[in-house]
C-alpha positions, 0 to 999 in steps of 0.5 A: 139767592146767589150773588156774583160779587166783585171786589178788590179786597178781602182778608187776608187781601187787605189794603184798607177798610174795604176788605173788612166791610166786605168781610162783615157784610159777606159773613152775615149774608151767609148767615142768613142763607144768601150764597156768594160767589166772590171774584178777587184780582188774583193771578189764577183764574178762580173764584171763592164759593162761599156757602157757609159763614165759616167759608170767609175764614177758610176761603174755599177755592174754585178754578174755572179750569177743571184740570187746575182744580183737580191739581189744586185739590191734591195740594195740602196747605199749611195755612191760609197764607200758603193757599193765598200765595199759590193763587196769587192773592196779594196781601196788600193790593194796590188801590190807587195812584197819583192823580198827577200821572197822565197816560194815553187813553185807548183800547181798554177792551182791546184784548177781549174777544169783540165777536162775543161782545157783539153777539151779546150786544156789548159794543154799545152805549156810553158805558162801554165807550167810556170804559174804552176811552178812559181806563187805560195807562201803564200803571200796574193797578190799571193793567190789573183792573184791565185783567180782571174786567177781561175775566169778567166775561167768563165768570158771567157766562160760566157761573149761575147767579141772580144779582151782580154786586161790584165794590167801588171803581175798580170793579165796576167794568166787571159789573158792567160786563157781567150785566151786559151778558147776563142781563142780571141786575147790577148793584154798584157799591161805593165805599169812596169816590175819586173826590174823596181820594184825591181831594178834588176832581182827581184822575179823569180815567177813574172819575168817568168809570165811577160815573158811568158805572153808577149810571149804568147800575140798577141800584147804587148803594152809598155807605153814608148820607155824605157819600150819597149827596157826593155822587148826586152832586158830582156824578149826576146819579139818579137819586131814585136809585140810590140806597144808604147802607152804613158799615158796621163792626164786629169784635170777635174777642174782647181782650183780657186787658189793655196793654201800654206801649209807653208810660205816658199817653199814646195818640194814634193815626192809622190809615193810608198816609195820603191827602184824603186821610189828613196826616199833615193835620195830625202832625200839626196837632201832635206838634201843638200838644206835644209842646204842652205834654212832652211825655205824650207819644204820637204813632202814624201807622200806615203807608202812602204817597205822603209818608215820606213828606210826613217823615221829613216835616216831623224831623223839621219840627224836631219831634224826635221820638215823640212822633213815631212811624209804624209802617203798614200793620197787618190784621193782628198788629192793628188789633194789638196797637188798638189795645195799646193806645189812649186816643185815636184821631181821624182827621180825614179831609173826605171820608165816605164812612171810615170803619177805623174809628169803630175798631178803635172804639171797640178797644175802648180807645177814645175816638176824635173824628173828622165831621167830614166823614160818614161814620160821624152820622151814626155814632155819638160817643166820639169827639167830632171836629172839622178836619182843618180845625186844628186848634179845636182838635189840639184842644180836645186832645190836650183835655183828654191827656190832662184828664185821663179818667175823662178819656177813659169814660169816653172810651168806655161809652164808645165801646158800649155804643160800637158793640151794638152796631152789627153786620146782621142788621146790615145784611138784612138791609141788603137783602131788601135792596137785592129783593128790590132788584130780583 
């Protein structure tokens, strides 16, 4: 079985959890004999023909243009990053923009050959109408989504595949176009909705692409029951075609020993610094706990539109060196920081799943997570609290700091639990879903 897969992220092209979810998922599919042609928003017109598990690390490249493929094969790259730079693969792809921005709405598919669309019957039904009407704007990310959707016609026509699998709204247009051309089954995988990201309806363009993409798909995969209920209630998707597939986590190498950044306890927030992730609740908690434990340190790792506000607010609270901004961390730096902290906090307002807590727990870091998350459905050895309940969150963390052995015990229990959650089981379930559609 061969899958034509569209995604916005894949290592080393990382903006959030989607990259690592796709990595783990695809690697396990390859181990089970499933072939994957992966399409990403690269500068060059290429795809990644994955045939064996190690391909996810070496990233074999295939150009649609034969002359460019020949030129590419003559080049020797010193590492994966130089190869990524050559094909125009951004290490930190943009995935979102402020929902407050309003632009004119018209002409999404204008730059695609409409004659070929008419020949394949593509200029029809509500999905194409909504893509045309809604997905327009001057933001870079919208232009990149448009460009990838334009290219989808060639991928759909020139490649051979049994199923189309598209991840999140950024690639739903690709899935729709590929299905219209090939009449192959289209699976829409939803990792996060616009309601999650915006804390409400959000940007109308994205909301409508999500709704129509999922309704047009033959099957919708949700990363949790929390997300499944969201898309049924908010997007009017037929519950009969929704399947739930939880994410997993794989730890390649167990660190020989844990390190320390500070003598005192260290508490970490790692993720996009946006409304969805609840960084302001983390700051409020840190302010309360630091007054009771002045030797504790609180680290915020990530970037996002709330970073400046969070920095100013921490200064107003006179947190000084007790509240530290680490900025965006690459994959190696993420692993290093997990090996140096005691407690991880995910105070997300709305989190469809949340792989980061699994990563933290794999490093024996005690996790405190929002009840408003999908990951809370699958793990037991973590503290679960409503994102808005800063008082309870502060109480839990204060108790863990004052009782380090209790904290370590929960960390060890969490690690033992997470190491039993593997991608192979996820791949088995996903293959079952594929076979339902073939």
